[in-house]
N, C-alpha and C positions, 0 to 999 in steps of 0.2 A: 949667572944665576940659573940654577937648574929648574926644570919644569915643575918639580914638586913645590918649590918655594913660590913660584909664580901662581900655582893653583891655590896655595894657602893664602897668599896675599889677596887674590881675587875673591875668594870666599869670605875672607875677613872684611873686605871692603863692602861686599854685598850685605853682610850681616849688619855692619855699622849703618849702611844706608837704609836698610829695612827698619832698624831700631829708630833711626832719626825720623823717618817718615811717619812711623806709627806714633811716636811720642809727640811730634809736632802737631799732629791732627787730633790727638785725644783730648786736648784741653777744650776743643770746640764741640766735641761729641758727647752723647750721654755716657755715663759710667759703664764699666764692664770689666771682665777679668783681664788681667795683664796678658797681652799676646806675646808669643815667642817670635823671634826673627824668622821671616820667610813663611813659616807654617801657620802663624797666627794662633788661633785658639783651638785648632783641630784636636789636640791631645786632651783638651778639657771638655770636649763634646762627645756624648754617646751617640755615635753615628747610627746605631741600631734603634735608638729611641730619642731622636732629637728633641721632641716635644717635652720629654721629661727633663732634659737638660735646660730647656727654656724656662720650665717651671722653677727649677732650682736657681737659675740666674736671676729671675724676676724677684724672688724672695731676697736674694743677697744684694741686689743693686737697686732695682725699681722696675715698674712695668715697662719702662722705656730704657733699653740698654744697648750697648754696642758690642758686637762680636767681630772678630777678624777671621775671614775665610781666606787663608793665605795672607797677602799683604793688603787686601781690600777691606775696608770697614763696612759693616752692615748694621744698620740700626733695627732692632727688633721691637715691635709693638706687641705687648702682651696684655690680654684681658680686654673686656668689652669697653670699658671707659676710654682706654688709650686708643683702641681701634676706632671707636665712634668719633672721638675728638679729631683724629687725623683724617679719616676718610669722609666724614660728614662735615665737621666744622671747618676743615681745611681741604675740602675735596679737590679743588683745582691744583693746589700745591702738591698734593700727593698722587696726582693722576698720571705721572710719567711712567713709561715702560722700563722696568728694570732689566738688567742683563741676566740671561740664563745661557751661558756659553754652549752647553751641550745641545740645547734646543736650537740656538742660533746656527750651530754647525750643521744640523740636520736640514733646516729650512732655508739655508743659504741667504739669510737676511730678509726673507718674505715676512712681512709684518713690520719690518724696518721702515723708516720714513721714505716715502716715494713721491715722485712728481706725477700727478694724474693727468697731465696735459694731453698726452697721447691718446689715452682711452676716451677722454672727454671731447676730443676732436673727432675721433673715429666714429663714435656713436651717432652724433647728429649728421655727420657726412653720409653715413649709410642710410639714414632716414631720407635725406633729400635725394640720394642716389636711387633708392627704390621708387620714389615718386617720378623722377625724371626719366630713368631708363630701366626700371623694374629689375634691378640687380643690386646685390650687396657685395662688398669686398671682403675677402679674408684679410685679417689684420696683418698678415705677413706678405700679402701681395705686393710685389715691388712697384707696380704702377700706382697702387694706392699709397704706398709710403712716399713716393715721389710727389704725388699730388698734395699730400698732407704737408710735406716740407715746403712746397712752393706757396701754399695757402697761408701758412703761418709766417713765412718770411715776408710775404706781401703785406699782411696785416700789420706787422711791426713797422715796415718801411712807410706805409701810407700814413701812419700816425707820427712820423718823425718830423722834427722842425724843418728839415730840408725840403720835404714835400710841401709843407705849408708855404715856404718861400716860392717853390715852383708854381704852386697854384696862384700865387699873387703875381708872378712874372712868368707866364707860360712859355716865353721864348727860351727860357733856360732848359726846358724839356727837350728842345731840338738841338741846341748848340752847346750844351755843357755836359761833361761827364758827371756821374753821380749815381746814387742808389736807385733813382727813378728808372734807369735802364735795366736794373734787375727786375723791377716790377713788370716792365714790358716783356722781358724774356720769359718770366714765369707765366704771365698771362697768356702769351702765345703758346707755350707748352700745354697749359691746361686746356686752352681752346682747341688745339690740334687733337688732343686725346678725345675730347668730347665730339669733335667733328667726325672722327672715326666711328664713334658710337651712333651718330646720326646716320651715317652711311649704312651701317649694319641694319638699322631700323628700316631704312628705305628698301633694302633688299628683302626683308622678311615681313614687310607691312601687310596686314590683313585688315582691310577697312571695316570688316564686319566684327572684328574682335580687337579693339584698341587695348594696348597693354599699359601705357603710361603717358606722361606728358608729351614726349616726342611723337608718339603715334598720333595723339589727338591733333597736334600741330600739323603733322604731315597730311592727315586727312583733311583738315581745314584748308591747307595749302592747295590740295588737289581741287577742292570745290571752288576756291578763289581763282585758280588758273582757268577753270572752265568759264568763268565770268570775265576773263581777260584782265584781272586785277593782280597787282604784284605786292600786296601788303605783306603776304606771308612768304618771305624769301628764306632760303636756306641760311644765308648770312645772318639774317635777323634771328633765326632760330639758334644758330651757333652762339651768338652774343648773348641772347636771353638765357640759354641753358648755362653758359659759363658764369654769368652774373648770379643766377639762382644758386648754382653750385658753390661759388666762392662766398657769397654773402651769407647764405643760410648756415653754412658750416662754421665759419669763424665767429659770427655773432653769438650763436647759441653756445659754442664751446667756451668763448670768453666769459659769457654770463655765468655758466656753470662753474668755471674756475673761480670767478669772483665770489660766487655764492659760497663755495666751500671755504674760501679765505675769510669771508665775513663771519661764517659760522664758527670757525676756529678762533677768531678774534673775540667773539661774543658767545662763549660756550653755554651761557644760561639759556640762550634761544633754542639750542638743540636739545636741551635737557628736558625738564618736566613737561612743558606744554606740547611740543611736537611729538615726543615719544608717546605721550598719553593719547594724543589724537590718532597716531598710527595704530597703536594697540587697540584702541576703542573702535575705530572705524574699519580698519583693514585687517588687523590681527597679524598672525605670523604664518598662516597657512596658504596665503594667496598673495599675488602681487597687486599693488595699487592700480586702479584704473580711473578714468576720467570722471565716472559717476561718483567717485569718492570725494571729489574736490569740493562740492557744495556742502559736505558734512565736515570739512576740515578748515574752518575759518582761520585758525592761527597759522597753519602751514601756508595757506593761500596768502595771508597777510605778509608772512615772511618772504615769500617769493616776490611779491609786489615791492616790498621794501628793498630787497636786493637790487631789483631793476631801477628803483628810484635812486638809491644811494650811489650806485656805481656810475650812473649818468653815462652810459656806454658810448653814445654818439652825441657829445655835448652840444654841437651846433647843427645837428641834423645833416642830411644830405642837402647840398645847395639847391635852391629853387631859383626860378626866374619868372618875372611877370610876363604874361602872354600878350599884353596890350598896354597902351598908355592908361594909367590909372591915377585917380586922385584919392589918396589914402590919408585920413586924419589931417586934412588941409594941406597935404604935401602932394606934389606931382611926381610920379615915378614913371619914367619912360619905358616903353615896351623893350623887353630883353634884359632889363636890369637884373643882375644876380641878387638873390635874397638869401640871407643866412638866418635861420630860426634858432634862437638860443633855447634849446630844451632845458638847459641848466637852470635858467631863470624861472622856469615853471616847476621843475621837479624839486628845486631847492627853495621854493617860496616859503618864507617863514610864517606867513599868515595862514597858509593851508596846512603846513607841516611844522609844528613846534619843534625847535631845535633841529632844523633840517640837515645839519652836518652829522647828526648822530644816527646810528643804525638802530631803529626802533620799530618793530612790526606793529606796535600800537598805533602808528600813523594810519593804519588801515583797519582798525578795530573800533567798534562803538563801545559804549559803556557796559553793554551786556556781553561783550566778547564776540559779537557777530561781525562778519566781514563788512567793511564799509568802503564803498566805491568813492573815488575822487576824480573830479573832472580835471584835476591837475596831473593825473597820472598819464603822461603821454610819452613814454620812452620810444614808442613806435611812430611818433608824430601824429598829425591830424590831417584831415582833408583828403583830397584825391591822390596825393602822392605819399600817403602814409604807407608804412611797410606792408607789403602784400603778404608777408609770411607771419603776421602777428598771431593768428590762431594756431598755426603749427608750432611756433616758438613757445607759446604759452603751454601747449600740450606737452612738448618735450621737457620744458623746465619742471613742470609738475611731476611728470612720470619719472624722469631721471632722478630728481632730488629725493622724492619720497621713497623710491626703490633703494637708493643709497642709504638713507637714514633709517629705513626699515631693517636693513641688514647689518649696518656697521655703525660703530661709534667713531667719531673723528677725534684724533689726538694729534696736537702739534708737537714738533720736536723741541719747541721752546715754550716759555711761558706766554700765555695769551697776550699779556700786556706788551710783550716784545715783538709781536707780529705787526708788520707795517703793511697797511692796505693802500698806501698811496700809489697811484698809477706810475709806472716807470716812464711812460710817455702818454701824453694826452693831446692828440691832434685830431685827425678824422674820428678816431675811436680812442677810448681809454683802455690801455693795455695794463693788466695787473702784473705785479711783481711775481717772480717765480714762486711756486707753491710746493711745499714739502709737508706731508702729513702721514700719519699712521691710520690704517683702517683695521679696527678690531671688531670681531663679530659681537653683535648684540646678545 
């Protein structure tokens, strides 16, 4: 068989395949002009005045008709009634991003669905970094990237079932292989990096001009050493700084990721109410600031509801009693470990109607004003409550309002198909992977 015959057969097969695909799909689509194989309706469209062609097609078929640009069908909505019914009456269903290959080629997929985990981890990390050692990382800094990788890996492992077993049987940590050894290695690497930062601070310390947390600690240490006390040791500083760095970065990052996931799942929340508040209180010509918070009750309620719903640290960090105590007619010996079920408070159905549902109304009164709740304790209570609560609240408000001021959030799938169930729920609740599109407001 010569090459000409092969070419003819190939083209014929392609034509038949194209006709079959077009005819098999047309019965489910609105009516329209009959397309030709491969090229579709191009010969029936005036490319110099496409809108005129649309007018003619709408008269011949209906205000909703189908055209084929090549082999791909496109449904055209023509006229106010059809457009309004689709974009308003069925706004969610018609909110996906269509393909425009020429533009996609130019922007290399920017605007396409992306996972914001990296940027949502970098931002809070740089906030705590500026507090601890007065410096910020470039997002391409290799040391920074290594730290991010180790922090994220530890967060996932710490919430795994294996670590919960190890916590119940601590001997396993010393004598068994497992992912806990990865945590130890990562923690040691992070601590070693921060110890070097402490050494740099020691060499450049000016007691008359403290720059950050490390400087204040070192100054206090010098004063304590003069009094022959050893409360402020360098080892203590290294552990404290490492814990601050690790805990503050991951908890804020995880909450932000979960917030975006819940807003994608419940698009009505990011719609009218929040956008109206941002436009009314902040506008478009400046960035949100903390003084705006008191004038944005719905946004504030949404952030509180995110924290309540995600139940980030379900059983809190373990406590222990410091002395023998009689509690509710029970005797608890000194040193006994205590687990506090934050879930039982955050999901209390007497305080929060339908507690499993995401509803900012849980924190709003009848007049739409923000309503505080004594049951809102994601940072725990008492002397061992989270020391970073005020910083976390500031970060969540500023980051989320800045994102929602500038972008509309669009999921790559229908909102009803988004799963918000944690992938693991141990020490912390870890959200599933997140993909979304950011389009400018």
